[in-house]
ZADO-1210 file (C-alpha; in nm, 4 decimals, padded with zeros to 6 digits):
<atoms>
<atom x="00.0209" y="07.1007" z="01.4847" code="UNK" pos="1"/>
<atom x="-00.1447" y="06.9196" z="01.1936" code="UNK" pos="2"/>
<atom x="00.1002" y="07.0845" z="00.9495" code="UNK" pos="3"/>
<atom x="00.3947" y="06.9726" z="01.1659" code="UNK" pos="4"/>
<atom x="00.2667" y="06.6131" z="01.1665" code="UNK" pos="5"/>
<atom x="00.2418" y="06.6081" z="00.7875" code="UNK" pos="6"/>
<atom x="00.5946" y="06.7404" z="00.7504" code="UNK" pos="7"/>
<atom x="00.7280" y="06.4817" z="00.9984" code="UNK" pos="8"/>
<atom x="00.5581" y="06.1985" z="00.8117" code="UNK" pos="9"/>
<atom x="00.7004" y="06.3193" z="00.4802" code="UNK" pos="10"/>
<atom x="01.0501" y="06.3312" z="00.6307" code="UNK" pos="11"/>
<atom x="01.0175" y="05.9733" z="00.7565" code="UNK" pos="12"/>
<atom x="00.9167" y="05.8559" z="00.4085" code="UNK" pos="13"/>
<atom x="01.2291" y="06.0184" z="00.2625" code="UNK" pos="14"/>
<atom x="01.4470" y="05.8460" z="00.5237" code="UNK" pos="15"/>
<atom x="01.2942" y="05.5046" z="00.4504" code="UNK" pos="16"/>
<atom x="01.3395" y="05.5547" z="00.0762" code="UNK" pos="17"/>
<atom x="01.7052" y="05.6423" z="00.1292" code="UNK" pos="18"/>
<atom x="01.7524" y="05.3123" z="00.3187" code="UNK" pos="19"/>
<atom x="01.6408" y="05.1124" z="00.0160" code="UNK" pos="20"/>
<atom x="01.8855" y="04.9498" z="-00.2293" code="UNK" pos="21"/>
<atom x="01.7830" y="05.1638" z="-00.5258" code="UNK" pos="22"/>
<atom x="01.6248" y="04.8626" z="-00.7006" code="UNK" pos="23"/>
<atom x="01.2778" y="04.9228" z="-00.5630" code="UNK" pos="24"/>
<atom x="01.2546" y="04.5709" z="-00.4097" code="UNK" pos="25"/>
<atom x="01.3304" y="04.6577" z="-00.0497" code="UNK" pos="26"/>
<atom x="01.5978" y="04.3848" z="-00.0203" code="UNK" pos="27"/>
<atom x="01.9689" y="04.4169" z="00.0337" code="UNK" pos="28"/>
<atom x="02.1755" y="04.4125" z="-00.2841" code="UNK" pos="29"/>
<atom x="02.3487" y="04.0845" z="-00.1993" code="UNK" pos="30"/>
<atom x="02.0188" y="03.8977" z="-00.1697" code="UNK" pos="31"/>
<atom x="01.8549" y="04.0589" z="-00.4687" code="UNK" pos="32"/>
<atom x="02.0995" y="04.0101" z="-00.7507" code="UNK" pos="33"/>
<atom x="02.0908" y="03.6289" z="-00.7582" code="UNK" pos="34"/>
<atom x="02.4703" y="03.6189" z="-00.7912" code="UNK" pos="35"/>
<atom x="02.7340" y="03.5521" z="-00.5289" code="UNK" pos="36"/>
<atom x="02.4899" y="03.5577" z="-00.2380" code="UNK" pos="37"/>
<atom x="02.1760" y="03.4787" z="-00.4380" code="UNK" pos="38"/>
<atom x="01.8874" y="03.2731" z="-00.3077" code="UNK" pos="39"/>
<atom x="02.0309" y="02.9304" z="-00.4006" code="UNK" pos="40"/>
<atom x="02.3811" y="02.9926" z="-00.2717" code="UNK" pos="41"/>
<atom x="02.2265" y="03.1560" z="00.0299" code="UNK" pos="42"/>
<atom x="02.0542" y="02.8229" z="00.0991" code="UNK" pos="43"/>
<atom x="02.3829" y="02.6355" z="00.0653" code="UNK" pos="44"/>
<atom x="02.5470" y="02.8772" z="00.3068" code="UNK" pos="45"/>
<atom x="02.2531" y="02.8360" z="00.5443" code="UNK" pos="46"/>
<atom x="02.2857" y="02.4573" z="00.5394" code="UNK" pos="47"/>
<atom x="02.6607" y="02.4845" z="00.5924" code="UNK" pos="48"/>
<atom x="02.6035" y="02.7077" z="00.8931" code="UNK" pos="49"/>
<atom x="02.3415" y="02.4710" z="01.0354" code="UNK" pos="50"/>
<atom x="02.5615" y="02.1708" z="00.9597" code="UNK" pos="51"/>
<atom x="02.2531" y="01.9604" z="00.8814" code="UNK" pos="52"/>
<atom x="02.0583" y="01.8668" z="00.5697" code="UNK" pos="53"/>
<atom x="01.7124" y="01.7079" z="00.5742" code="UNK" pos="54"/>
<atom x="01.6918" y="01.4060" z="00.3451" code="UNK" pos="55"/>
<atom x="01.3739" y="01.2224" z="00.2500" code="UNK" pos="56"/>
<atom x="01.4059" y="00.8514" z="00.1715" code="UNK" pos="57"/>
<atom x="01.1922" y="00.5409" z="00.1321" code="UNK" pos="58"/>
<atom x="01.2807" y="00.2051" z="00.2840" code="UNK" pos="59"/>
<atom x="01.4240" y="00.0308" z="-00.0217" code="UNK" pos="60"/>
<atom x="01.7362" y="-00.1722" z="00.0520" code="UNK" pos="61"/>
<atom x="02.0037" y="-00.1581" z="-00.0733" code="UNK" pos="62"/>
<atom x="01.9547" y="00.1987" z="-00.2060" code="UNK" pos="63"/>
<atom x="01.8327" y="00.3787" z="00.1053" code="UNK" pos="64"/>
<atom x="01.6814" y="00.2398" z="00.4238" code="UNK" pos="65"/>
<atom x="01.6738" y="00.2600" z="00.8017" code="UNK" pos="66"/>
<atom x="01.8397" y="-00.0266" z="00.9882" code="UNK" pos="67"/>
<atom x="01.5709" y="-00.1899" z="01.2014" code="UNK" pos="68"/>
<atom x="01.8112" y="-00.2561" z="01.4898" code="UNK" pos="69"/>
<atom x="02.0331" y="00.0523" z="01.5045" code="UNK" pos="70"/>
<atom x="01.7950" y="00.3038" z="01.3488" code="UNK" pos="71"/>
<atom x="02.0861" y="00.4293" z="01.1360" code="UNK" pos="72"/>
<atom x="02.0450" y="00.5342" z="00.7734" code="UNK" pos="73"/>
<atom x="02.2137" y="00.2912" z="00.5370" code="UNK" pos="74"/>
<atom x="02.2336" y="00.2064" z="00.1678" code="UNK" pos="75"/>
<atom x="02.4425" y="00.3089" z="-00.1317" code="UNK" pos="76"/>
<atom x="02.2500" y="00.6298" z="-00.2068" code="UNK" pos="77"/>
<atom x="02.2543" y="00.7349" z="00.1585" code="UNK" pos="78"/>
<atom x="02.6326" y="00.6889" z="00.1664" code="UNK" pos="79"/>
<atom x="02.6708" y="00.8850" z="-00.1568" code="UNK" pos="80"/>
<atom x="02.4559" y="01.1680" z="-00.0182" code="UNK" pos="81"/>
<atom x="02.6556" y="01.1761" z="00.3054" code="UNK" pos="82"/>
<atom x="02.9836" y="01.1947" z="00.1141" code="UNK" pos="83"/>
<atom x="02.8580" y="01.4654" z="-00.1225" code="UNK" pos="84"/>
<atom x="02.7200" y="01.6850" z="00.1546" code="UNK" pos="85"/>
<atom x="03.0407" y="01.6442" z="00.3551" code="UNK" pos="86"/>
<atom x="03.2302" y="01.7598" z="00.0459" code="UNK" pos="87"/>
<atom x="02.9969" y="02.0612" z="00.0478" code="UNK" pos="88"/>
<atom x="03.0778" y="02.1296" z="00.4133" code="UNK" pos="89"/>
<atom x="02.7545" y="01.9884" z="00.5588" code="UNK" pos="90"/>
<atom x="02.8348" y="01.7159" z="00.8092" code="UNK" pos="91"/>
<atom x="02.5021" y="01.5748" z="00.9285" code="UNK" pos="92"/>
<atom x="02.2314" y="01.4019" z="00.7224" code="UNK" pos="93"/>
<atom x="01.8956" y="01.4055" z="00.9001" code="UNK" pos="94"/>
<atom x="01.6799" y="01.1315" z="00.7483" code="UNK" pos="95"/>
<atom x="01.3008" y="01.1369" z="00.7095" code="UNK" pos="96"/>
<atom x="01.1351" y="00.8053" z="00.6234" code="UNK" pos="97"/>
<atom x="00.8328" y="00.8209" z="00.3937" code="UNK" pos="98"/>
<atom x="00.6493" y="00.6122" z="00.1334" code="UNK" pos="99"/>
<atom x="00.8028" y="00.6005" z="-00.2133" code="UNK" pos="100"/>
<atom x="00.5090" y="00.7807" z="-00.3695" code="UNK" pos="101"/>
<atom x="00.5463" y="01.0702" z="-00.1237" code="UNK" pos="102"/>
<atom x="00.9119" y="01.1476" z="-00.1973" code="UNK" pos="103"/>
<atom x="00.8668" y="01.3990" z="-00.4804" code="UNK" pos="104"/>
<atom x="00.5556" y="01.5620" z="-00.3277" code="UNK" pos="105"/>
<atom x="00.7487" y="01.5938" z="-00.0013" code="UNK" pos="106"/>
<atom x="01.0521" y="01.7679" z="-00.1483" code="UNK" pos="107"/>
<atom x="00.8266" y="01.9966" z="-00.3516" code="UNK" pos="108"/>
<atom x="00.6367" y="02.0880" z="-00.0342" code="UNK" pos="109"/>
<atom x="00.9627" y="02.1799" z="00.1386" code="UNK" pos="110"/>
<atom x="00.9525" y="01.8924" z="00.3874" code="UNK" pos="111"/>
<atom x="01.3066" y="01.7899" z="00.2841" code="UNK" pos="112"/>
<atom x="01.6031" y="01.9614" z="00.1241" code="UNK" pos="113"/>
<atom x="01.6667" y="01.6582" z="-00.0971" code="UNK" pos="114"/>
<atom x="01.5365" y="01.3073" z="-00.1579" code="UNK" pos="115"/>
<atom x="01.7624" y="01.0101" z="-00.2215" code="UNK" pos="116"/>
<atom x="01.6444" y="00.6567" z="-00.2920" code="UNK" pos="117"/>
<atom x="01.8114" y="00.5559" z="-00.6165" code="UNK" pos="118"/>
<atom x="01.5166" y="00.7172" z="-00.7960" code="UNK" pos="119"/>
<atom x="01.5417" y="00.6807" z="-01.1737" code="UNK" pos="120"/>
<atom x="01.5570" y="01.0028" z="-01.3744" code="UNK" pos="121"/>
<atom x="01.2515" y="01.0046" z="-01.6012" code="UNK" pos="122"/>
<atom x="01.1001" y="01.2850" z="-01.8137" code="UNK" pos="123"/>
<atom x="00.7720" y="01.2939" z="-01.6222" code="UNK" pos="124"/>
<atom x="00.9524" y="01.3057" z="-01.2883" code="UNK" pos="125"/>
<atom x="01.1697" y="01.5891" z="-01.4164" code="UNK" pos="126"/>
<atom x="00.8557" y="01.8000" z="-01.4451" code="UNK" pos="127"/>
<atom x="00.8212" y="01.7928" z="-01.0663" code="UNK" pos="128"/>
<atom x="01.1747" y="01.7606" z="-00.9280" code="UNK" pos="129"/>
<atom x="01.5229" y="01.8920" z="-01.0082" code="UNK" pos="130"/>
<atom x="01.7462" y="01.5857" z="-01.0416" code="UNK" pos="131"/>
<atom x="02.1178" y="01.5736" z="-00.9776" code="UNK" pos="132"/>
<atom x="02.3493" y="01.4105" z="-01.2289" code="UNK" pos="133"/>
<atom x="02.3242" y="01.0283" z="-01.2210" code="UNK" pos="134"/>
<atom x="02.4851" y="00.8638" z="-00.9184" code="UNK" pos="135"/>
<atom x="02.4507" y="00.5041" z="-01.0423" code="UNK" pos="136"/>
<atom x="02.2909" y="00.2807" z="-01.3039" code="UNK" pos="137"/>
<atom x="02.1063" y="-00.0471" z="-01.2518" code="UNK" pos="138"/>
<atom x="01.8973" y="-00.3147" z="-01.4258" code="UNK" pos="139"/>
<atom x="01.5760" y="-00.5064" z="-01.3589" code="UNK" pos="140"/>
<atom x="01.4976" y="-00.8294" z="-01.1751" code="UNK" pos="141"/>
<atom x="01.2238" y="-01.0839" z="-01.0965" code="UNK" pos="142"/>
<atom x="01.1247" y="-01.3002" z="-00.8007" code="UNK" pos="143"/>
<atom x="00.8944" y="-01.5977" z="-00.8636" code="UNK" pos="144"/>
<atom x="00.7486" y="-01.8887" z="-00.6685" code="UNK" pos="145"/>
<atom x="00.9945" y="-02.1678" z="-00.5925" code="UNK" pos="146"/>
<atom x="01.0605" y="-02.3819" z="-00.8971" code="UNK" pos="147"/>
<atom x="00.9428" y="-02.1023" z="-01.1293" code="UNK" pos="148"/>
<atom x="00.6229" y="-02.2934" z="-01.2236" code="UNK" pos="149"/>
<atom x="00.5316" y="-02.0539" z="-01.5064" code="UNK" pos="150"/>
<atom x="00.8873" y="-02.0593" z="-01.6471" code="UNK" pos="151"/>
<atom x="00.9208" y="-01.6803" z="-01.6334" code="UNK" pos="152"/>
<atom x="01.2515" y="-01.5300" z="-01.7456" code="UNK" pos="153"/>
<atom x="01.1458" y="-01.1950" z="-01.8911" code="UNK" pos="154"/>
<atom x="00.8725" y="-00.9344" z="-01.8912" code="UNK" pos="155"/>
<atom x="00.7657" y="-01.0751" z="-02.2270" code="UNK" pos="156"/>
<atom x="00.7021" y="-01.4131" z="-02.0616" code="UNK" pos="157"/>
<atom x="00.4573" y="-01.2434" z="-01.8234" code="UNK" pos="158"/>
<atom x="00.2802" y="-01.0724" z="-02.1134" code="UNK" pos="159"/>
<atom x="00.2498" y="-01.4023" z="-02.3012" code="UNK" pos="160"/>
<atom x="00.0609" y="-01.5756" z="-02.0174" code="UNK" pos="161"/>
<atom x="-00.2577" y="-01.3987" z="-01.9058" code="UNK" pos="162"/>
<atom x="-00.2857" y="-01.6321" z="-01.6056" code="UNK" pos="163"/>
<atom x="00.0256" y="-01.4782" z="-01.4477" code="UNK" pos="164"/>
<atom x="-00.0285" y="-01.2114" z="-01.1809" code="UNK" pos="165"/>
<atom x="00.2516" y="-00.9573" z="-01.1312" code="UNK" pos="166"/>
<atom x="00.3068" y="-00.7684" z="-00.8028" code="UNK" pos="167"/>
<atom x="00.4540" y="-00.4180" z="-00.8400" code="UNK" pos="168"/>
<atom x="00.5342" y="-00.1474" z="-00.5859" code="UNK" pos="169"/>
<atom x="00.3251" y="00.1679" z="-00.6222" code="UNK" pos="170"/>
<atom x="00.4852" y="00.4573" z="-00.8104" code="UNK" pos="171"/>
<atom x="00.7788" y="00.2638" z="-00.9587" code="UNK" pos="172"/>
<atom x="00.9154" y="00.2578" z="-01.3129" code="UNK" pos="173"/>
<atom x="00.8217" y="-00.1078" z="-01.3541" code="UNK" pos="174"/>
<atom x="00.4608" y="-00.0131" z="-01.4369" code="UNK" pos="175"/>
<atom x="00.5818" y="00.1617" z="-01.7515" code="UNK" pos="176"/>
<atom x="00.8418" y="-00.1058" z="-01.8331" code="UNK" pos="177"/>
<atom x="00.5994" y="-00.3992" z="-01.8244" code="UNK" pos="178"/>
<atom x="00.3408" y="-00.1956" z="-02.0177" code="UNK" pos="179"/>
<atom x="00.5980" y="-00.1463" z="-02.2948" code="UNK" pos="180"/>
<atom x="00.6492" y="-00.5240" z="-02.2955" code="UNK" pos="181"/>
<atom x="00.2760" y="-00.5899" z="-02.3369" code="UNK" pos="182"/>
<atom x="00.1732" y="-00.6878" z="-01.9837" code="UNK" pos="183"/>
<atom x="-00.1988" y="-00.6222" z="-01.9318" code="UNK" pos="184"/>
<atom x="-00.3248" y="-00.3982" z="-01.6495" code="UNK" pos="185"/>
<atom x="-00.5487" y="-00.6888" z="-01.5468" code="UNK" pos="186"/>
<atom x="-00.2369" y="-00.8904" z="-01.4618" code="UNK" pos="187"/>
<atom x="-00.0952" y="-00.6328" z="-01.2203" code="UNK" pos="188"/>
<atom x="-00.1357" y="-00.6220" z="-00.8431" code="UNK" pos="189"/>
<atom x="-00.0222" y="-00.2936" z="-00.6830" code="UNK" pos="190"/>
<atom x="00.1324" y="-00.3112" z="-00.3328" code="UNK" pos="191"/>
<atom x="00.2859" y="-00.0555" z="-00.0979" code="UNK" pos="192"/>
<atom x="00.6422" y="-00.1824" z="-00.0688" code="UNK" pos="193"/>
<atom x="00.9018" y="-00.4441" z="-00.1648" code="UNK" pos="194"/>
<atom x="00.8249" y="-00.6797" z="00.1278" code="UNK" pos="195"/>
<atom x="00.4615" y="-00.6653" z="00.0170" code="UNK" pos="196"/>
<atom x="00.5645" y="-00.7803" z="-00.3315" code="UNK" pos="197"/>
<atom x="00.7534" y="-01.0821" z="-00.2011" code="UNK" pos="198"/>
<atom x="00.4762" y="-01.1608" z="00.0462" code="UNK" pos="199"/>
<atom x="00.2263" y="-01.1651" z="-00.2398" code="UNK" pos="200"/>
<atom x="00.4357" y="-01.4209" z="-00.4272" code="UNK" pos="201"/>
<atom x="00.5056" y="-01.6217" z="-00.1126" code="UNK" pos="202"/>
<atom x="00.1331" y="-01.6435" z="-00.0308" code="UNK" pos="203"/>
<atom x="00.0319" y="-01.7286" z="-00.3870" code="UNK" pos="204"/>
<atom x="-00.1643" y="-01.4063" z="-00.4395" code="UNK" pos="205"/>
<atom x="00.0852" y="-01.3166" z="-00.7140" code="UNK" pos="206"/>
<atom x="00.3081" y="-01.5317" z="-00.9326" code="UNK" pos="207"/>
<atom x="00.5953" y="-01.2904" z="-00.9853" code="UNK" pos="208"/>
<atom x="00.7360" y="-00.9652" z="-00.8466" code="UNK" pos="209"/>
<atom x="00.9389" y="-00.7156" z="-01.0476" code="UNK" pos="210"/>
<atom x="01.1720" y="-00.4397" z="-00.9286" code="UNK" pos="211"/>
<atom x="01.5328" y="-00.3384" z="-00.9758" code="UNK" pos="212"/>
<atom x="01.7703" y="-00.6337" z="-00.9478" code="UNK" pos="213"/>
<atom x="01.9610" y="-00.4968" z="-00.6477" code="UNK" pos="214"/>
<atom x="01.6369" y="-00.4281" z="-00.4577" code="UNK" pos="215"/>
<atom x="01.4926" y="-00.7729" z="-00.5194" code="UNK" pos="216"/>
<atom x="01.8181" y="-00.9520" z="-00.4407" code="UNK" pos="217"/>
<atom x="01.8485" y="-00.7713" z="-00.1063" code="UNK" pos="218"/>
<atom x="01.4828" y="-00.8393" z="-00.0195" code="UNK" pos="219"/>
<atom x="01.5058" y="-01.2040" z="-00.1289" code="UNK" pos="220"/>
<atom x="01.8174" y="-01.2678" z="00.0780" code="UNK" pos="221"/>
<atom x="01.6623" y="-01.0939" z="00.3779" code="UNK" pos="222"/>
<atom x="01.3409" y="-01.3000" z="00.3504" code="UNK" pos="223"/>
<atom x="01.5415" y="-01.6261" z="00.3512" code="UNK" pos="224"/>
<atom x="01.2437" y="-01.8324" z="00.2363" code="UNK" pos="225"/>
<atom x="01.2295" y="-02.1526" z="00.0334" code="UNK" pos="226"/>
<atom x="00.8910" y="-02.0458" z="-00.1045" code="UNK" pos="227"/>
<atom x="01.0363" y="-01.7987" z="-00.3568" code="UNK" pos="228"/>
<atom x="01.3423" y="-01.7667" z="-00.5772" code="UNK" pos="229"/>
<atom x="01.5282" y="-01.4984" z="-00.7683" code="UNK" pos="230"/>
<atom x="01.5338" y="-01.5409" z="-01.1466" code="UNK" pos="231"/>
<atom x="01.9088" y="-01.5463" z="-01.2001" code="UNK" pos="232"/>
<atom x="01.8874" y="-01.5660" z="-01.5805" code="UNK" pos="233"/>
<atom x="01.6426" y="-01.2753" z="-01.6182" code="UNK" pos="234"/>
<atom x="01.6498" y="-01.1254" z="-01.9692" code="UNK" pos="235"/>
<atom x="01.6850" y="-00.7474" z="-01.9445" code="UNK" pos="236"/>
<atom x="01.4197" y="-00.5767" z="-02.1609" code="UNK" pos="237"/>
<atom x="01.5385" y="-00.3777" z="-02.4594" code="UNK" pos="238"/>
<atom x="01.3203" y="-00.0761" z="-02.3837" code="UNK" pos="239"/>
<atom x="01.3582" y="00.2919" z="-02.3054" code="UNK" pos="240"/>
<atom x="01.4566" y="00.3447" z="-01.9421" code="UNK" pos="241"/>
<atom x="01.6647" y="00.0284" z="-01.8996" code="UNK" pos="242"/>
<atom x="01.9205" y="00.0526" z="-01.7555" code="UNK" pos="243"/>
<atom x="01.7867" y="00.3092" z="-01.5116" code="UNK" pos="244"/>
<atom x="01.9973" y="00.5985" z="-01.3849" code="UNK" pos="245"/>
<atom x="01.9402" y="00.6814" z="-01.0188" code="UNK" pos="246"/>
<atom x="01.9992" y="01.0240" z="-00.8665" code="UNK" pos="247"/>
<atom x="01.9131" y="01.2602" z="-00.5840" code="UNK" pos="248"/>
<atom x="01.6331" y="01.5105" z="-00.6431" code="UNK" pos="249"/>
<atom x="01.5601" y="01.8614" z="-00.5184" code="UNK" pos="250"/>
<atom x="01.2795" y="02.1149" z="-00.5095" code="UNK" pos="251"/>
<atom x="01.2343" y="02.2757" z="-00.8515" code="UNK" pos="252"/>
<atom x="01.3235" y="02.6135" z="-00.6983" code="UNK" pos="253"/>
<atom x="01.6510" y="02.4843" z="-00.5492" code="UNK" pos="254"/>
<atom x="01.8628" y="02.4787" z="-00.8651" code="UNK" pos="255"/>
<atom x="02.1595" y="02.6430" z="-00.6903" code="UNK" pos="256"/>
<atom x="02.1578" y="02.3724" z="-00.4208" code="UNK" pos="257"/>
<atom x="02.1288" y="02.1045" z="-00.6906" code="UNK" pos="258"/>
<atom x="02.4177" y="02.2596" z="-00.8843" code="UNK" pos="259"/>
<atom x="02.6373" y="02.2688" z="-00.5735" code="UNK" pos="260"/>
<atom x="02.5521" y="01.9016" z="-00.5158" code="UNK" pos="261"/>
<atom x="02.6483" y="01.8194" z="-00.8753" code="UNK" pos="262"/>
<atom x="02.9816" y="01.9957" z="-00.8406" code="UNK" pos="263"/>
<atom x="03.0681" y="01.7974" z="-00.5281" code="UNK" pos="264"/>
<atom x="02.9399" y="01.4725" z="-00.6861" code="UNK" pos="265"/>
<atom x="03.1662" y="01.5223" z="-00.9876" code="UNK" pos="266"/>
<atom x="03.4662" y="01.5708" z="-00.7591" code="UNK" pos="267"/>
<atom x="03.3886" y="01.2447" z="-00.5766" code="UNK" pos="268"/>
<atom x="03.3402" y="01.0550" z="-00.9017" code="UNK" pos="269"/>
<atom x="03.6751" y="01.1718" z="-01.0306" code="UNK" pos="270"/>
<atom x="03.8711" y="01.0992" z="-00.7108" code="UNK" pos="271"/>
<atom x="03.7275" y="00.7445" z="-00.6787" code="UNK" pos="272"/>
<atom x="03.5105" y="00.8019" z="-00.3708" code="UNK" pos="273"/>
<atom x="03.1871" y="00.7011" z="-00.5472" code="UNK" pos="274"/>
<atom x="03.3532" y="00.3843" z="-00.6785" code="UNK" pos="275"/>
<atom x="03.4599" y="00.2941" z="-00.3243" code="UNK" pos="276"/>
<atom x="03.1050" y="00.3478" z="-00.1945" code="UNK" pos="277"/>
<atom x="02.9563" y="00.1265" z="-00.4673" code="UNK" pos="278"/>
<atom x="03.2100" y="-00.1483" z="-00.4072" code="UNK" pos="279"/>
<atom x="03.1417" y="-00.1425" z="-00.0324" code="UNK" pos="280"/>
<atom x="02.7611" y="-00.1297" z="-00.0640" code="UNK" pos="281"/>
<atom x="02.5449" y="-00.4398" z="-00.0590" code="UNK" pos="282"/>
<atom x="02.4266" y="-00.5404" z="-00.4060" code="UNK" pos="283"/>
<atom x="02.6495" y="-00.3003" z="-00.6036" code="UNK" pos="284"/>
<atom x="02.9905" y="-00.2843" z="-00.7660" code="UNK" pos="285"/>
<atom x="03.1685" y="00.0072" z="-00.9276" code="UNK" pos="286"/>
<atom x="03.2204" y="-00.1913" z="-01.2487" code="UNK" pos="287"/>
<atom x="02.8493" y="-00.2716" z="-01.2862" code="UNK" pos="288"/>
<atom x="02.6865" y="00.0407" z="-01.1459" code="UNK" pos="289"/>
<atom x="02.9130" y="00.3439" z="-01.1934" code="UNK" pos="290"/>
<atom x="02.8221" y="00.6316" z="-01.4233" code="UNK" pos="291"/>
<atom x="03.1270" y="00.8180" z="-01.5503" code="UNK" pos="292"/>
<atom x="03.1203" y="01.1970" z="-01.5598" code="UNK" pos="293"/>
<atom x="02.9470" y="01.2971" z="-01.8851" code="UNK" pos="294"/>
<atom x="02.8542" y="00.9378" z="-01.9787" code="UNK" pos="295"/>
<atom x="02.4848" y="01.0170" z="-01.9349" code="UNK" pos="296"/>
<atom x="02.3478" y="01.3462" z="-01.8053" code="UNK" pos="297"/>
<atom x="02.0327" y="01.4425" z="-01.6203" code="UNK" pos="298"/>
<atom x="01.9408" y="01.6804" z="-01.9043" code="UNK" pos="299"/>
<atom x="01.9561" y="01.3972" z="-02.1577" code="UNK" pos="300"/>
<atom x="01.7484" y="01.1664" z="-01.9395" code="UNK" pos="301"/>
<atom x="01.4916" y="01.4362" z="-01.8647" code="UNK" pos="302"/>
<atom x="01.4590" y="01.4931" z="-02.2393" code="UNK" pos="303"/>
<atom x="01.4119" y="01.1213" z="-02.2978" code="UNK" pos="304"/>
<atom x="01.7387" y="01.0800" z="-02.4875" code="UNK" pos="305"/>
<atom x="01.9299" y="00.7509" z="-02.4785" code="UNK" pos="306"/>
<atom x="02.2820" y="00.6457" z="-02.5472" code="UNK" pos="307"/>
<atom x="02.3276" y="00.5293" z="-02.9047" code="UNK" pos="308"/>
<atom x="02.4461" y="00.1831" z="-02.8095" code="UNK" pos="309"/>
<atom x="02.1366" y="00.1124" z="-02.5983" code="UNK" pos="310"/>
</atoms>
């Protein structure tokens, strides 16, 4: 009986070995070769079958935000993402609101398939997220107390007056920009969001707030207060990273999904869809904010390369 059991076990092992794919990994050939039905394209096919993609975003009008009345996702980058995923055959965008500083950690943890918030492509960010090709470009802006009592028109003006306190949103590129222009850390107040920046200026706790021009214009117009004003003649700094190039970002392991997104994005750039979205979005125009195919690439931005004329 014992001999029969040993023989039966040996036969079962042979049967199981014969069911393998011959590559010793125990997976079917289509899933193992990384081509055709590889892991990345498998994820695209999975999302197409589900018909839904999970998108992380931070409330930053006019890039990406949740309408307080309707609860709908709005903003230029949300509309671009919707159009791109529809081009990919994925109809529904399921939004997940989070703080700006939690966007990259969230996509890396698998909480979202993609994040979209007009996030600038920067070398240090590229170490933790796989960025799509640029969707748009944009410049900087300032909001000051009414009457601009410190006569601030540039980042350099802030650096030149140590009495000036600057409110910045946590985790944004402006920390690096103002540092390059000589603004002291002692002059900076860090706040959680854009409304917090304007509130700091409005209350007198800060003298100036800095963010992208489109963000500040939207927030300023929404606040509708006579206590603050937008610096209309702001002097754009001549520093690395300005203008900024905003894009969607993916988990570092989701290169195939990112590549499929890029392919669809290129199609929509070339057929004019992205231009139409920018022209229809609050705070943007195609002429001012478009990025032509090949004009500036994610690889160049991740490497810290700039266009020669900048």
